[in-house]
C-alpha positions in Angstrom: 52.8 -48.8 -12.8 50.6 -46.9 -15.2 47.5 -48.4 -13.6 48.5 -47.0 -10.2 49.3 -43.6 -11.6 45.9 -43.5 -13.5 43.9 -44.4 -10.3 45.9 -42.0 -8.1 45.3 -39.2 -10.6 41.5 -40.1 -10.9 41.2 -40.1 -7.1 42.9 -36.8 -6.7 40.8 -35.3 -9.4 37.6 -36.6 -7.8 38.8 -35.3 -4.4 39.4 -31.8 -5.9 36.0 -31.9 -7.6 34.1 -33.0 -4.5 35.9 -30.4 -2.3 35.1 -27.6 -4.7 31.5 -28.7 -4.9 31.2 -28.8 -1.1 32.8 -25.4 -0.6 30.4 -23.9 -3.1 27.4 -25.3 -1.4 28.7 -24.1 2.0 29.2 -20.6 0.6 25.6 -20.6 -0.7 24.3 -21.6 2.8 26.0 -18.8 4.8 23.6 -16.3 6.4 24.8 -13.5 4.2 24.2 -15.5 1.1 20.8 -16.7 2.2 19.8 -13.0 3.1 21.0 -11.9 -0.4 18.9 -14.7 -2.1 15.9 -13.7 -0.1 16.3 -10.1 -1.0 16.6 -10.9 -4.6 13.5 -13.0 -4.5 11.6 -10.2 -2.7 12.7 -7.7 -5.4 11.6 -10.1 -8.1 8.3 -10.6 -6.5 7.8 -6.8 -6.2 8.5 -6.4 -9.9 6.0 -9.1 -10.7 3.3 -7.5 -8.5 4.0 -4.1 -10.1 3.5 -5.6 -13.5 0.3 -7.3 -12.4 -1.0 -4.0 -11.0 -0.2 -2.2 -14.2 -2.0 -4.9 -16.2 -5.0 -4.7 -13.9 -5.1 -0.9 -14.2 -4.9 -1.0 -18.1 -7.7 -3.6 -18.1 -9.8 -1.3 -15.8 -9.3 1.6 -18.2 -10.2 -0.4 -21.2 -13.4 -1.8 -19.5 -14.4 1.7 -18.2 -14.1 3.0 -21.8 -16.2 0.0 -23.1 -18.9 0.7 -20.4 -18.8 4.5 -21.2 -19.3 3.7 -24.8 -22.1 1.2 -24.1 -24.0 3.7 -21.8 -23.4 6.7 -24.1 -21.4 8.6 -21.5 -18.8 9.9 -23.9 -21.2 10.9 -26.6 -22.0 14.6 -27.0 -25.5 15.6 -25.8 -28.1 15.4 -28.5 -29.5 18.7 -29.8 -33.1 17.9 -29.0 -32.3 17.5 -25.3 -33.3 13.8 -25.3 -31.0 11.4 -23.3 -29.5 8.4 -25.1 -31.3 5.1 -24.5 -28.8 3.8 -21.9 -28.8 7.0 -19.9 -32.5 7.4 -20.1 -33.1 4.0 -18.6 -30.6 4.6 -15.8 -32.2 8.1 -15.1 -35.7 6.8 -14.9 -34.8 3.8 -12.8 -37.5 1.7 -14.5 -35.8 -1.6 -13.8 -35.3 -1.3 -10.1 -37.9 -2.6 -7.6 -38.8 -0.3 -4.7 -36.8 -0.7 -1.6 -38.5 -2.5 1.3 -36.9 -2.1 4.8 -36.2 -5.2 6.8 -38.4 -5.7 9.8 -37.1 -7.6 12.8 -39.2 -10.2 14.5 -40.8 -9.3 17.9 -39.5 -11.4 20.7 -41.8 -12.5 23.6 -41.6 -10.4 26.7 -42.1 -13.2 29.2 -39.4 -15.9 29.9 -39.9 -19.6 30.2 -36.8 -20.0 32.3 -37.7 -21.6 35.6 -34.4 -20.8 37.2 -35.2 -17.1 37.6 -35.7 -15.6 41.1 -39.3 -15.9 42.3 
């Protein structure tokens, strides 16, 4: 008798548990629930992109400050009127080769096509 009662109770509990699990999963798969999940993911992605953009902007500002310091752009002008070394080189352009324009090859004026009208 106790054996039958035990197995009946275990079966009823398993049935309630399985029904609850299936109903939860079905509620998660409704169109409204899927749309809400997609909206949440989109908002989360937007926040991550915003954080990334802020990190990039902070890195740009830091690098710009480093370059300004290396080139002497933030330094006050010297009293003798001489440019700092980095700005003098950039102003004189000593390291750049002269610009040579590209010339296009000249194509022949006659055609070797034998299918032309004669």
